[in-house]
C-alpha positions as CSV (number, residue, x, y, z in Angstrom):
1,M,44.4,82.5,-31.1
2,S,41.2,82.5,-33.4
3,D,38.5,80.1,-33.2
4,Y,38.2,80.6,-37.0
5,G,34.8,82.3,-36.7
6,G,33.4,79.8,-34.4
7,L,33.6,76.9,-36.9
8,I,34.8,74.3,-34.3
9,A,32.2,75.5,-32.2
10,G,29.7,74.7,-34.7
11,T,28.5,78.1,-35.5
12,S,29.0,77.6,-39.2
13,D,27.5,75.3,-41.8
14,A,31.1,74.8,-43.5
15,P,33.7,72.5,-42.0
16,L,36.9,74.0,-40.9
17,K,39.5,72.4,-43.4
18,L,42.7,71.6,-41.4
19,M,46.2,70.3,-42.8
20,F,47.8,68.3,-40.0
21,D,51.7,68.5,-39.7
22,S,52.6,65.0,-38.5
23,M,53.5,66.2,-35.0
24,V,50.0,67.0,-34.4
25,F,48.9,63.5,-34.4
26,D,51.2,62.7,-31.3
27,V,49.3,65.6,-29.5
28,L,45.8,64.3,-30.4
29,I,46.6,60.9,-29.2
30,D,48.5,61.6,-26.3
31,S,46.4,64.7,-24.9
32,S,43.6,63.6,-22.4
33,G,40.2,64.0,-24.2
34,A,41.8,65.3,-27.5
35,L,41.2,62.6,-29.6
36,E,37.6,62.1,-28.6
37,A,36.8,65.7,-29.0
38,F,38.4,65.7,-32.4
39,R,36.5,62.6,-33.6
40,A,33.1,64.3,-32.2
41,A,33.9,67.7,-34.3
42,S,35.0,65.6,-37.4
43,D,31.6,63.4,-37.0
44,A,29.5,66.5,-36.6
45,G,30.7,67.8,-39.7
46,R,32.7,71.0,-38.0
47,V,36.2,70.0,-39.0
48,Q,37.8,68.0,-41.8
49,A,41.4,66.9,-41.3
50,F,43.8,66.6,-44.3
51,T,47.2,65.1,-44.9
52,T,49.3,64.5,-48.0
53,H,51.5,61.6,-48.7
54,V,54.1,63.3,-46.7
55,Q,52.7,63.2,-43.5
56,E,51.4,59.6,-44.2
57,D,54.9,58.3,-44.9
58,Q,56.0,60.1,-41.6
59,L,53.3,58.3,-39.4
60,A,54.1,55.1,-41.3
61,D,57.4,55.2,-40.0
62,A,56.1,55.3,-36.1
63,P,56.2,52.3,-34.1
64,E,53.5,49.9,-34.7
65,G,51.4,50.8,-31.4
66,K,51.6,54.4,-32.6
67,Q,50.3,53.8,-36.0
68,A,47.2,51.9,-34.6
69,R,46.4,55.1,-32.5
70,F,47.2,57.3,-35.5
71,A,44.8,55.3,-37.7
72,E,42.0,56.4,-35.1
73,V,42.4,60.2,-36.3
74,P,39.9,60.9,-38.9
75,R,41.5,62.2,-42.0
76,T,41.4,62.3,-45.9
77,C,44.9,62.2,-47.7
78,V,44.9,64.6,-50.6
79,P,47.3,65.0,-53.4
80,S,50.0,67.5,-52.6
81,S,49.8,70.5,-54.5
82,V,53.4,70.6,-55.9
83,F,55.4,67.7,-57.5
84,I,59.1,67.3,-56.5
85,V,61.1,64.8,-58.1
86,G,62.7,62.4,-55.4
87,V,60.0,63.3,-52.8
88,S,56.5,63.3,-54.5
89,R,54.8,60.2,-55.5
90,L,53.2,59.5,-58.8
91,G,49.3,59.7,-58.6
92,Q,49.6,61.5,-55.0
93,A,51.0,64.8,-56.3
94,R,49.8,67.4,-58.6
95,L,52.1,70.0,-60.9
96,G,51.9,73.3,-59.4
97,R,53.7,76.7,-59.5
98,G,55.2,76.0,-56.2
99,A,55.4,79.6,-55.2
100,V,55.3,78.7,-51.4
101,Y,57.1,76.0,-52.0
102,S,60.3,77.6,-53.4
103,K,60.0,80.2,-50.4
104,V,59.8,77.9,-47.7
105,R,62.3,75.2,-48.4
106,T,66.1,76.2,-47.6
107,D,69.3,74.9,-48.9
108,Q,69.2,72.5,-45.9
109,G,66.3,70.8,-47.4
110,H,62.8,71.0,-45.6
111,F,61.1,69.6,-48.7
112,E,58.4,67.9,-46.8
113,D,57.5,70.9,-44.9
114,A,57.4,73.0,-47.9
115,I,55.2,70.5,-49.8
116,I,52.7,70.5,-46.7
117,G,52.8,74.4,-46.6
118,E,52.4,74.6,-50.3
119,T,49.2,72.2,-50.3
120,A,47.7,73.9,-47.1
121,V,47.9,77.4,-49.0
122,S,46.4,76.2,-52.4
123,E,43.7,74.1,-50.9
124,E,42.8,77.1,-48.3
125,M,43.5,75.0,-45.3
126,V,44.4,76.1,-41.9
127,L,47.7,74.7,-41.2
128,I,48.1,72.9,-37.7
129,T,51.6,72.9,-36.7
130,D,54.3,73.1,-33.7
131,D,57.0,73.7,-36.1
132,R,58.3,77.3,-35.4
133,R,60.6,77.4,-38.5
134,L,58.0,76.3,-40.7
135,T,55.5,78.8,-39.3
136,R,57.9,81.6,-39.6
137,R,58.7,80.9,-43.2
138,L,55.0,80.4,-44.2
139,R,54.1,83.6,-42.7
140,E,56.8,85.4,-44.7
141,A,55.8,83.6,-47.9
142,H,52.0,83.8,-47.6
143,P,50.9,86.1,-44.7
144,S,47.3,85.3,-45.2
145,L,47.5,81.5,-44.2
146,E,46.0,80.8,-40.9
147,I,48.3,78.6,-39.0
148,W,47.5,77.2,-35.4
149,T,49.6,75.2,-32.9
150,S,48.3,72.0,-31.6
151,H,47.8,73.7,-28.4
152,E,45.4,76.3,-29.9
153,L,43.8,73.5,-31.7
154,L,43.1,71.6,-28.4
155,A,41.9,74.8,-26.8
156,S,39.2,75.2,-29.4
157,L,38.2,71.5,-29.3
158,L,38.0,71.3,-25.5
159,A,36.4,74.7,-25.0
C-alpha cells in the first residue's frame, strides 16, 4: 500500500483526490475513529472525496438512519465522465470517449462500476473500493490508476 507520497500524512500542499465507491461509506461510518479521521484530513485540506450521481443514488437507497450518517462524510459530487443512456442523468454527466468504461463494463451489466471507474481515471483520482472484480478490470483497462481498498485508506488515515 502506498501513502500516495505522504499526502494523507500532510507532507504535500496538494490534497489527495479520492473517488469513493459506495461501499466505502459503510466502512467510514462503521469503523471506530474512521469518520473523525477522514473529516480531520478533509478539513485540513489533505484529502478531497468525490462521488458521481451513481454513488449518490446508491447512498440514497440506504435506510434512513444510514443516509444521515452518510451525509456526515464530506464530499463533492462531480459529473461523471461518460454519459450512458438509461443510467446517466442529464446535467450530471459529460460526454466522453468511454475507453475505460467500455473495457470495464460486461455483458452482465456493471454499468455503474464502469462509470465510476471512467470518472476516476479521467479526473486523475485515487479510486477507493473493496470490489475485487472492479479493481481487476480497472487494472487491466488502465494500469496506472491508483486503487486502494477501504482498509488501505483507513490505515493511512489512522496511522
